[in-house]
N, C-alpha and C positions, 0 to 999 in steps of 0.2 A: 444484448445486456452490456452496460457500461462497466468495464473493469479499470477505467483510468480516472476515477473520481479525483485523485490527487492532482491530475492535470486540470481537471475542470474548476476544482476549488481554487487551484493556484490563479487561474485566469479571473475567477470571480473576486479574488482577493488581490488583484493586481494594484489596487491603490495603496497597499501597505508599504509605501515607500519609507525606508528606515534610514536614519542618519543623513549623511550628505553623500550617499552612494548610489545615484541612480542608474549607474551601469550595472548593478546586480539586482535592480529591482525592475518591476514591469508597470507601465502606467495603467491607471484604471480604465476599464471599458466594459460595456455590457455585452460586447460582440467578441466572438472568438476571432483572433487574428487571421485564421485561415480563411474565414468567411469574407474578409474585407479585401482579399486579393482577387481581382477579377480573373476570369478564365483566360488562358493563354495558349498559344501553340507550343508544343513540346520543343524543349531545347534539343540541340543535336549533340550527341556524344561523339567525341573525337578520340581516336586511339592515340597514345602517347608518341607513336612513331610517326604520325602525320606530318606531311611536309610543311603544312602551313604553320606559321609562327603566330600563336594566339596573342602574343604580347602586343601586336599591332591591331587588335581586333576593332578598336574604336577609332583608328586613323582615318578610315575611309568609309564612305556611305554604303559599300557593298556589304561589309560586315555588320553595319549598324541594324540591319533588318531583321537579324537572327539573334539567337542565344546558343550558347555551346557549353559543353562539359567535356573534359578529358582528364585522364589519370595524370596525376602529377610525375613529373620525370625525375625530381630530386625532392629531398626532404631537408632544404637548407633552413627552413622555418620550423620550429616545433615548439608548441607552448611548454612553458616549464612545468605546468601541472601534469603534462602526459610523459615527461621524460622519466626514464627508469621504471616504467610501469608496463604491464602486460597490454599491449595495444593491438587489437584486431582490426584497425581501421584501414580502409582503402582511402588514400589521399587524393582529392580531386581538385583541378582548377576549373573554375567556373566563370563564365562570361554572362552577365545579365543586362538586358536592354531595358531601360527605365520606362520607355513608352509601353512596351508590351506588358510589363507587370504592374503598370500603375503605381509606381513607387512614390511619386510625388504626393498623390491623394492619400495614400497609406501613411507617409511621414507626417502629413498634416493632421490626420486624425490622432495618430499616436501622440504628437506634441500637444494637441488640444487636451486630450485626457490627461496627459501628464501635468499640464498647467492647472487643471481642475484640482488635482491631488496636491500639488504644490502650494496652491493658494491657501488650501485649508491647513497645510503644514505651517505656512508663514503668512498668517492673516495681516500682518503689518507690511507686507511685501516681500517678493522673492529676492533673496540676496543677488546682488549683480554678478558676483563672481560665479554663481550657479548658472548663469543664462547659457554659456557655451557648453556646459556639462549636460544640460538638458537637450540642447541641439544635438550633440554628438550622439546621446542615447537614441534620440528619435531617428537620426539618420543610419546608425549602426543596426537597431532593432528592425528597421524596415528592410534594410539589405539582407539581414539574416533570414527574415521571413520569406522574401523572395527566393533566396537560395534553397531554402527547405522545400518550397513548392517546385522549383525546377528539378531538384533532386528526386522528389516523389514521382514526378511525371516520368522519370527515367529508371525507376525501380531501385532508388537508393534512398537513405535516410541519413540526416545529419546525426553524427555520432558523438555528441557532446556529453551524454549523460545528464545528471541533475546537479553536477558541481557547479556552484555559483560562480566561481572564478572562471570557469570555462565560457561563460555567458559574456564576459567583458569584451569590449571593443579591443580588437587586435589578439584575442585569445583563441578565437574559433577560425581564424584564416588570416592570410596576408593580403591586405587590401592594396590595390594599385589601379592606375588608369581610371580614376574617377572622372567622369565627364558629365557635365550639366546638358540636359536635353529638354527640349519642348515637349510637354506631356502629351500634346495633341498630335504634333507632326513628327516627333522624333528628332528633329534638326538639332545639331550641336549649338549650344549657347556658350559664349565666353563668360567667365566670371568677373568679378569687379576689377581684378588686376589684369585682365585681358588674356589670360591662359585659357586654354581648352582642355587641359587635363591636370589632375593632381594625384599625388602618390599616396594620399591617405585622406580619410574623412576629416581629420583635424585640419589639414591644409585646405581642403575644400571649404571649410566653415571660416577659418581665419583668413585666408588669402582670397578665396573666391567668393566669399559672402553668401554661402548657401543658406537659405531659409526653409523651414518646413513647407511643404507644398511644391518646391521646386523638384522637377523631375532630375534624375541622374541614372547613368549607366556606370558599371564598374567591372573590374575583374578581380576575383578573389582567389588565392592560390593556397594550396596545402590545406584543404578543408577536410577535416576527419569524417568519413562516411562509412556506411556499410550496406552491403547489398540487402534489399528487403526480401523476406521470404515471400513466396508467391501466395496471394490471397487465397485462402482455403475455398471460399465460395467460387472465385474464378477458376480455380483448378478443377472443382467438381463440374462446372459448366463445360470445361474443355474436355473432361473425360466422359461426360454424360450429356451430350448436346440435346437429345431429344427428351431428357428428364425421366427416362424409364427407371433407373437406379434410385433416383431421387423419390419417386413415387413409392417404390418398394420399400425404401427405408422409412418413409412416413408411416406407411401401413404397419411397420413393425414397432412403431412407437419411438423411433430414434429421433433426437433433436439434431437439427442441421444447422449449418451456419446461417446466421441471420435470425433464428428462431428465438423468441423471447421465453424466458422461463416463467410461466404463467401459473403454475400449480405446484403442489408438493410433489406430484408424480413427475412433472417436468424436472424439478430439482433433483430428485433421486436419480432419474435418467441421466441427466447432464453429469453428475458426480460419477456415475458408473462408466459413462463414456470417456470422461477425462481420466479415470483411473485405468482404464483399459488401453488408452492410447499412449500412456507413459512408458517410456522405454524400460526394459528389465535388466539390461547389463549394468554391472556395477564397476566402479574404478577405485583405485586406492587413494589415499590422503594426497599423495603427490600430483595426481591427474584430475582429481574431482574439482568441480567449480566451487569456488570459496566466496563468490559475490564480487560485485562491481564497485563503481565509484559513486553511484547516485545515493541520495539521501536515504533511500529506503534500506540500504545495506548497513547503514551506520548503526552503532549501539546507542540506545537511547537509556537516559538515566532514570532511575526508579522515580525520583522526586518530581521529574517533569510530567509524570501521568497523574499525579495527585489532584484531587479536586480543589485543594488549596492552591494550586499552581495555575487555575484558571484566571482569566483576566478579572479585575476588581468589580466588573459589572455583572459577571457570571458566565460569560461567553467563554468557550474553549479557546486555549492558546493556539494562535494560528500555526505557529512553527511546529508545536507538538501534534497538532491535528494532521498537518500535511505530511509529517514523518510518519505517523501511525498509518495514515491511508496509503501512502507510497509503498511501505513495507508490506502491509496486508494484501492490498489489491494487486501489487505487481510481482511480489517476490514470495508471498505465502507464509510470511512469518515476520516477527520483529524480535531482535535481541534486546534484552533488558539487563542493565548492570544493577543489581539490587543494592550494591554499596556507594553508588554515585562516585566512582573511581576511588574507592577506599575511604570515603568520608563516613560511612556507616557500617563498619566492619561486623558488628554484632548479628547483623541479618545472615551474613555469610557464615558465621559461626554456628548458627542455628541450622542452616542448610547443611553445613559440614556434619553435624550431629545425625541429620537424616541419612546422609551417605554412609556414615558408620553403621547405622542400624540396617541399612540395606545390604552392605557388605557382610555384616554379621549373620543375617537371616539365610543368605545363599551360601555362606561358608557352612552353616549348620545343616542346610539341605543336601550338600554334597558329602560332608563328613559326618554328619550326625543323622538324627531322626526327625528334623523339622518338618519334612514333608507329611509325615504321618501324624505329627503332633497338631498341625493346623488343619482346620476343616477343608475338606475337598471343595473345589469351586463349585457353586451351585447358586439358585435364585436367593437373593437377600431378602429376608422377611422384614416387614415394616417400612420398606420404601415406597410402595405404592405403584411399582411398575414391574411387569414381568421380565423386563430387559435388564433389570439391576442384578449383578451377580456379586458374590463375595467368597473368598477362599482361595486355595492354592491349586494350581494346575501346572502340567508339564506336558510339551508337545514336541514332535519332531525328534523323537529319541532323546530328549532332555536339551535340545538346542534352544528351545523357547521355554522359559520358566517364568511364571506369573504369580504374584500374590495380589489378589484385588482386596483392597482395604476400603472401608468407609467409616465416616463419623457418625456416632450416635448423637442425635439431637437432644436427648434427655440429659446427658451428663458430659457429652464432648468427648467420650472415650473412643478408642480405635477398635474397630471390628474387622475380622473376627477376634474374640476375646483372647483366644489362644496365642495370639501374636505375641502378647506381653511375656508369656513364658519362654518364648524363644529369644526375643531381642531384649527383654528386660522392661520395666516400667519407664526407665528414662529413655530407652530407644522408641518406646510407643509414644512418649510424650513428644519427642523430637519429630516424629512422623506427623502428629496432629498440628504441631507448631508450624512445621514446613507447609502442610496443606493450607493453613491460614494465611501464611505469607503469599503463597502462589494464587490463592483464590482472590485475594484482594487486588493483586496486579492484573489478574484476568478481568475482573470487574471493572477496573478503571479503563482498561483498553476497549472493552465493549462499550462502555459509557461514550467514550471519545468517538468511536467508529459509528455507533448508532446516531449520536448527536449530529456528526458531520453529514451522515447520509440524509437525515431528516431536514437538516438545514439546506442542503443542496437541492432538495425536492421542494423547498418552500413550504413544508408541511404545516408550519406554525405561523405563517404570514398572514396577517389580518390588516387590512387597510385602516389606519386610524385607530388602531386598537389601544385601549386603555384597560389595564387590569383592574377589575373591581376589588374593593377593600373586603368585600364579603365572601367573594369566591374567585376561583381562578378562571372563570370564563371570560373571554375577551368581549368588551363592550364598547360602544360609542354613545356618548351622552346617555348613559344609562340604559341603551338599547342593545340587544344582541346584533351580531353581524347582519343576520337575515332581516331583522326588524328595521335596522338603519337604512338598508338598501330599499325595502319596500316603502318606507315613509319619506324616502327622498333626501334624508340627512347625508347620504354619500351616493356617489355614482359607482356602479359595478366595475367601470373602465378605469376608475381612479387607481393610479400607480401607488405602490407602498413607498412610504418615505424612508430615509435612513433610519429613523428611530423605529419604524414598524420592522424593518429588517433586523436591527440590533435586538428588538425584543423577542423576535422569532428565534434567534439564535440562542438567547438566554433560556427561552422555554424548551427549546430542543434539548439543551443540556440538562435542564431540570428533569424533563420527561425521561431521557436517557438514564438518569440517575435512579429515578423510580423503578425503571426496568431491571436495573442491576441489583437493587435492594429487595424487590419483591419477587421477581421470576427466576433470577439466577440462583441456583442452589449451592450456597457456600458452607452448608453443614450446620448452620444455625437456626434456631426457630424463629419465624417471623414474630416480630414484636407485636404485642396486643394492640399497639396503636395503628397497625397496618390497616388501611381502609379498603381492603379487598377481600372478596370471598376466597377462602382457601381451606384446604383440608389435606395438609401435608402429612406424610407418614414421620415415623419417629427415627428414620434412618436416611442419611444423605443419598440423594441420587447421583451426585458427582464423586466417582471413585478416585482414590490415590492408589496407582498401580505401580508396584515395584517389579522390575523385569531383569532377567538375565539372558543375554543372547550369545551364543557361541557358534562358531562356524565348522560344526562337526566334532566328533569326539574320536580320540585315537586314530586308528587307521582311517576312519572316515573323514578325518579333518580335510577341509578343501585348501588347496594351495593359494587361491585367489580369493579376494573379497567377493561376497555373494549376497543377494537379496535374501535375508533371512525372514523378515516379516514384510510381506508384500504391500504393494501401493494400496492405499485406501483413503477415504475421507472420514471424518468422525461426526456424529450426531451431537455436537456440543455447540456452546457459544464459542468458547476457545478451548485448545489442548495446550497445556502449559508444561513444557519438558525442561527440567533442570538440565544445564549443560553438563555432559558426562566427562570423565577422565579419558574415556576411549571414544572417539568420535564415531558416528554411525547413523545418526538421524539425518535423512536427506528429505528435502522439500522440492517438489516441481516447481521451478521458477517460471511463472506465467510470462515474465518479460523476456528472459534470456532462452526460454525453451529448452531447460536442461536441468538435471538434478543439481540442487545447491546444498552444501553441507555447512549450516550456519555455526555449528560448534567450532569449526576451524576458523571462522571469523571471529567468534568470541575469544579463542585461544590468542588471535593475533592482537586484539584490543587489550588483552590482559597483559601481554608482553610489552605493549607500548606504554601502559599505565605503570607497570611495575617491572622494569626490564632486568632488575637484579634479583627478582624473586623474594623481596623482603617480606611479603605477606604470607609466603609459603609455610612459615613456622606456625602461623596462626590458624590458616585454613588452606585447603587446596584451591588453586585458581579457579577452577571450574564451579565451586560452589557460590561464586558471586553472580552467576548469569543464568537467566531463564530465556528459552526460545518458546514464544508464543505463537500458535498457529490458529487461524479462523476455522470454525466448524460450520456445519450446515445451518444451525440456528442463527449464526451471525450473518450468513448470507441472506437469510430471511430478513432479519431486522436492519441490514444495510441496503435493503432493496436491490439485491443482486449486484451491488457495486463491489463487493468482496466475495470472491469465490471461495467456497470451503476449500481448505489446502489439501492438495494430494500429497501424501508423504509415506515413507517406508523407512525400514531399518535395514542397513547394510552392516554385515559382520566381518570383521577382519580375521585373517587366518591365525593371528598369533594370540591375541588377548581377548577374553570375553568381555562384553559391553554390559555395564549395569545401567539402568535407566529408572526413572521414578516419576513418571508424567501424573499430572492431574487432569481429569476430563471434566470440565466445568459445564454441567448440564442444567436443565431447567427444572424448577421445583415442582414435584408433582402436586396435584391438587389446586393448582393455580391456572388461570386462563389467560391467553393473549388478548389484551385490550389495546387494539391499534390506536384508537384515539387517545388513550391515556398515555401510551408510551411513545407513539410515533406521529401524532398529530392527525390533521384532517383525513378523513376517509377519502375525500375527493382526490387527494394527492397520493393515495395508496394504490399500487398496482394490483393486479389480480391475485398474485401470490399472496401478498399481505392480507387481501380481503378474504381469502380462502381461510387463513389462519385465525381471523378475527373471531373471538369468543370460543375458540377451541381450547380444550384442556391441553396443557403443555405435554402430558405423557401420551395424548392422542397424536399430537404432532410428532413426537418422537417415534411412536409406533408406526405412523403412516410412512415415514421415511424409511423404516427398517423393512416393512413388508414389500414396498415397491422396490426397494433396491434389490 
């Protein structure tokens, strides 16, 4: 299962060179860069106390035959982007032999691809002043890819994150000892100025006359790296060489490394295994992981997610798409600023009203009789699913208290009805308004993620496609795709044009929009114009749950933070958690392999936007932010590119935590129509095919019973 769609999409979209900054953009290519580097012998790692001075690596033929790595002995060079930041890198010096790595050929291909993109950007001719910039990009990017492969072969990985500035020439390491070499023999070649060595790529181009395709060797120092975790599959092979334990695990129905998720049963099993493998210990705010520097940890603005912010032709915005996919696939959540950094404060005021209602309810539970006023938690009538609950419940001696509310489709009111008598009509209205705000954000995120996954799979690509004026079926000269192929109007091997691919991206977004409008349960009735069979209940399947978590009462109060609501995944498209005043939501970060507390990241963003706290008089800082986590249903519609988020709640010893998540689920009485929402069945994996034509409540039930 691929969980790195953001990376794949980035490579597929490498032609998106923006402005005049090719150093932070990547040339277009249909191949992954890693696939273009020929196999090589492993470099040799040297300890930093080796007697041999690597600075003379390319001065003699003896050292030219090998490659090497050693830990840097000093940090004289440090990119400004990494100064004054928490840095867990191991800094390495690396020597690369250009013949071994085929760098000359790689640089030629990179430059050719870049020129194709540039010629489209500058149809009247590429500006002369950009020539050396493109050369520098080709040389630097080729060198960096060679270093990545060298590190990988020795159990390390380049630790640059996704910060664009860290990709620039000179920002990822200190280049020196650049030597031109014959790509076939490895012999040293003099540059145009007669020199055999240059101290930078810029000098190699300006003084030595380097051109794409010319082989070169080099040394790069102070390269940030980190030790790779041992591959789980390799570890299992080492522990179980004859495969006995592997066979026993398969008999028990366990998913093992390398296994695809091919069914709902596999999906449920995978979620349970990931939950069980997550650590249980808890840390306080000062020691817990708060996120890194990659794009996926950044806060995204609410307006960036809107359909109105798509490209004019209807395709999803690339920057937004990559941000959403990186956040969800790699880090398990995305943080949304509802106010666009304070430009739309009225949304935060609505959310603030919801928090007031939540606080009022639990205050009356503790001090009054609210627990007896509201219906005890039980099955919700009128939903159409036995898994839907509504009402109040308390667990763990009062440490976990919940009020499960739902929206009535008939009049938009809040259920259970008695809630209004506790928090007042205005409080109930604020709950409904907040639900509507959160569900719209969730729908936009699901649209983007589903469209990106369908687009990446090529699910709507039809060669020579033209949309008929009469219907939405793709046709060629009035013929269907199959008819056109049989009649010889087109060849099955014909490659899609840029126009075909663009049209497929538009269709993927339109289909994903239909999914969010028809299948996701936002508490509203389907409009009469909806062209699908449906038999929805009168009550929403998506609950708005308000919660109170505490870390023990009185003498039972724990002295340290503890896991108060254990690790789990949700059978939702997305679970939307408003950032709380007291942090405690933790998401298991698939990229860093540790618990990540996104509310602390949101708090940091709030302080950067409003350092003096001038907005605090209008609404609390946290009412501006949502944390959105992918659920099991989004794992299905994203074709397993986005795993359902493993998350939990940790309670601090001092102050109870209030929370108010919305669990955005599927509308009962509707069916999964893969072709309608996600394109060609030929491009659908076995998991999607299993769900095709299933009722959404049956998919929900299958995931519950198997888990």
